[in-house]
Backbone as CSV, one residue per row, in Angstrom:
resi,resn,N_x,N_y,N_z,CA_x,CA_y,CA_z,C_x,C_y,C_z
1,MET,14.506,9.304,10.975,13.947,9.170,9.669,14.542,10.276,8.789
2,GLY,15.086,9.904,7.674,15.625,10.922,6.770,14.548,11.380,5.770
3,TYR,14.854,12.474,5.193,13.919,13.040,4.218,14.645,13.332,2.893
4,VAL,13.935,13.306,1.850,14.419,13.739,0.528,13.475,14.762,-0.061
5,THR,13.921,15.549,-0.958,13.050,16.546,-1.581,12.653,16.031,-2.957
6,VAL,11.351,16.159,-3.294,10.868,15.882,-4.586,10.274,17.179,-5.131
7,SER,10.328,17.285,-6.428,9.766,18.524,-7.011,8.856,18.185,-8.202
8,ALA,8.009,19.091,-8.515,7.114,18.875,-9.656,6.862,20.227,-10.343
9,LYS,6.720,20.204,-11.631,6.400,21.380,-12.354,4.881,21.489,-12.437
10,ILE,4.331,22.622,-12.103,2.930,22.831,-12.201,2.670,24.111,-12.955
11,PRO,1.474,24.301,-13.566,1.228,25.495,-14.269,1.300,26.772,-13.370
12,LYS,1.744,27.873,-13.877,1.885,29.083,-13.091,0.572,29.489,-12.502
13,ARG,-0.567,29.321,-13.219,-1.835,29.696,-12.719,-2.195,28.914,-11.460
14,LEU,-1.874,27.613,-11.494,-2.126,26.782,-10.299,-1.378,27.246,-9.100
15,LYS,-0.080,27.647,-9.308,0.718,28.157,-8.216,0.117,29.526,-7.711
16,GLU,-0.359,30.292,-8.584,-0.947,31.585,-8.183,-2.218,31.320,-7.315
17,LEU,-3.022,30.373,-7.719,-4.207,30.020,-6.942,-3.826,29.421,-5.579
18,MET,-2.767,28.584,-5.550,-2.303,28.034,-4.297,-1.897,29.121,-3.352
19,ASP,-1.143,30.100,-3.885,-0.727,31.234,-3.019,-1.950,32.004,-2.559
20,LYS,-2.897,32.256,-3.478,-4.109,33.047,-3.122,-4.896,32.384,-1.950
21,TYR,-4.962,31.016,-1.996,-5.743,30.354,-0.955,-4.900,29.809,0.140
22,GLY,-3.609,30.109,0.168,-2.713,29.693,1.258,-2.529,28.209,1.328
23,ILE,-2.525,27.554,0.168,-2.365,26.103,0.135,-0.873,25.777,0.110
24,LYS,-0.481,24.953,1.142,0.871,24.521,1.188,0.957,23.125,0.485
25,PRO,1.802,22.980,-0.566,1.842,21.759,-1.312,2.408,20.558,-0.575
26,GLY,3.291,20.763,0.353,3.973,19.671,1.040,3.029,18.599,1.604
27,PRO,2.130,18.995,2.522,1.241,17.978,3.096,0.347,17.336,2.083
28,ILE,-0.090,18.046,1.091,-1.000,17.480,0.080,-0.240,16.471,-0.817
29,VAL,0.959,16.867,-1.249,1.784,15.937,-2.050,2.139,14.712,-1.218
30,ARG,2.525,14.909,0.031,2.912,13.770,0.876,1.743,12.804,1.038
31,ARG,0.526,13.299,1.322,-0.658,12.452,1.443,-0.945,11.700,0.127
32,ALA,-0.868,12.402,-0.968,-1.129,11.774,-2.235,-0.144,10.664,-2.540
33,LEU,1.113,10.907,-2.295,2.169,9.913,-2.534,2.023,8.687,-1.612
34,GLU,1.735,8.979,-0.315,1.526,7.913,0.623,0.302,7.026,0.190
35,GLU,-0.768,7.657,-0.233,-1.935,6.938,-0.668,-1.642,6.084,-1.908
36,GLU,-0.923,6.618,-2.847,-0.529,5.860,-4.051,0.320,4.708,-3.741
37,VAL,1.332,4.915,-2.837,2.203,3.795,-2.403,1.336,2.730,-1.709
38,ARG,0.423,3.122,-0.817,-0.424,2.221,-0.122,-1.253,1.389,-1.089
39,LYS,-1.795,1.986,-2.137,-2.601,1.292,-3.175,-1.712,0.251,-3.865
40,ARG,-0.489,0.634,-4.241,0.413,-0.253,-4.927,0.801,-1.438,-4.082
41,VAL,1.069,-1.188,-2.794,1.452,-2.244,-1.897,0.311,-3.288,-1.745
42,LEU,-0.918,-2.718,-1.533,-2.119,-3.576,-1.415,-2.305,-4.361,-2.722
43,SER,-2.142,-3.766,-3.848,-2.291,-4.442,-5.118,-1.324,-5.595,-5.225
44,GLU,-0.024,-5.358,-4.852,0.961,-6.383,-4.875,0.632,-7.527,-3.938
45,LEU,0.150,-7.188,-2.741,-0.231,-8.211,-1.748,-1.376,-9.023,-2.265
46,GLU,-2.360,-8.374,-2.891,-3.521,-9.120,-3.417,-3.071,-10.084,-4.489
47,GLU,-2.117,-9.662,-5.321,-1.620,-10.572,-6.399,-0.880,-11.742,-5.760
48,ARG,-0.079,-11.508,-4.755,0.614,-12.577,-4.081,-0.384,-13.550,-3.449
49,ALA,-1.432,-13.008,-2.854,-2.463,-13.856,-2.208,-3.138,-14.714,-3.263
50,ARG,-3.419,-14.156,-4.427,-4.038,-14.935,-5.496,-3.127,-16.064,-5.943
51,GLU,-1.845,-15.749,-6.088,-0.863,-16.766,-6.512,-0.793,-17.869,-5.458
52,LEU,-0.709,-17.513,-4.189,-0.620,-18.537,-3.101,-1.927,-19.320,-3.029
53,SER,-3.065,-18.700,-3.232,-4.328,-19.375,-3.225,-4.370,-20.452,-4.315
54,ALA,-3.877,-20.042,-5.479,-3.891,-21.036,-6.582,-2.967,-22.193,-6.258
55,LYS,-1.844,-21.964,-5.633,-0.893,-22.997,-5.306,-1.437,-23.941,-4.204
56,LEU,-2.275,-23.347,-3.280,-2.774,-24.073,-2.149,-4.162,-24.662,-2.386
57,ALA,-4.710,-24.468,-3.570,-6.116,-24.862,-3.867,-6.311,-26.373,-3.641
58,HIS,-5.258,-27.163,-3.872,-5.358,-28.613,-3.690,-5.361,-29.067,-2.263
59,VAL,-5.022,-28.186,-1.274,-4.952,-28.591,0.118,-6.391,-28.459,0.720
60,SER,-6.823,-29.478,1.325,-8.215,-29.503,1.867,-8.338,-28.649,3.147
61,ASP,-9.533,-28.269,3.441,-9.807,-27.516,4.685,-9.419,-28.316,5.906
62,GLU,-9.675,-29.640,5.800,-9.343,-30.505,6.963,-7.849,-30.529,7.186
63,GLU,-7.066,-30.600,6.104,-5.592,-30.645,6.241,-5.082,-29.288,6.858
64,ILE,-5.659,-28.200,6.371,-5.278,-26.864,6.939,-5.593,-26.835,8.443
65,ALA,-6.810,-27.284,8.832,-7.176,-27.314,10.232,-6.221,-28.153,11.077
66,ALA,-5.860,-29.342,10.483,-4.903,-30.224,11.189,-3.537,-29.554,11.375
67,LEU,-3.076,-28.833,10.378,-1.786,-28.121,10.443,-1.844,-27.037,11.508
68,ILE,-2.952,-26.266,11.540,-3.092,-25.229,12.543,-3.123,-25.853,13.941
69,ARG,-3.875,-26.932,14.058,-3.978,-27.578,15.415,-2.621,-28.030,15.810
70,GLU,-1.897,-28.674,14.944,-0.541,-29.156,15.217,0.377,-28.056,15.635
71,TYR,0.288,-26.910,14.905,1.096,-25.754,15.242,0.810,-25.245,16.629
72,ARG,-0.505,-25.121,16.971,-0.895,-24.591,18.280,-0.441,-25.496,19.385
73,GLU,-0.555,-26.787,19.171,-0.196,-27.760,20.232,1.285,-27.818,20.403
74,GLY,2.070,-27.518,19.411,3.509,-27.561,19.467,4.145,-26.359,20.186
75,ARG,3.296,-25.365,20.421,3.789,-24.127,21.065,4.021,-24.321,22.518
């Protein structure tokens, strides 16, 4: 796995406080970015699910059950 460096400008006072309390920004920034990406991916998937749901709304439960049954028996 490769890595890239990202940087951010922060107020000098914040950096002083980070130093005072021994806070390393790397793990915190990494977690925050991972969480934001996770939120965006989930949001995108929810939107796709809504779109698919709208397209499949006309398909009855019985038809879906029949398709699943047919798929399982064909395996």
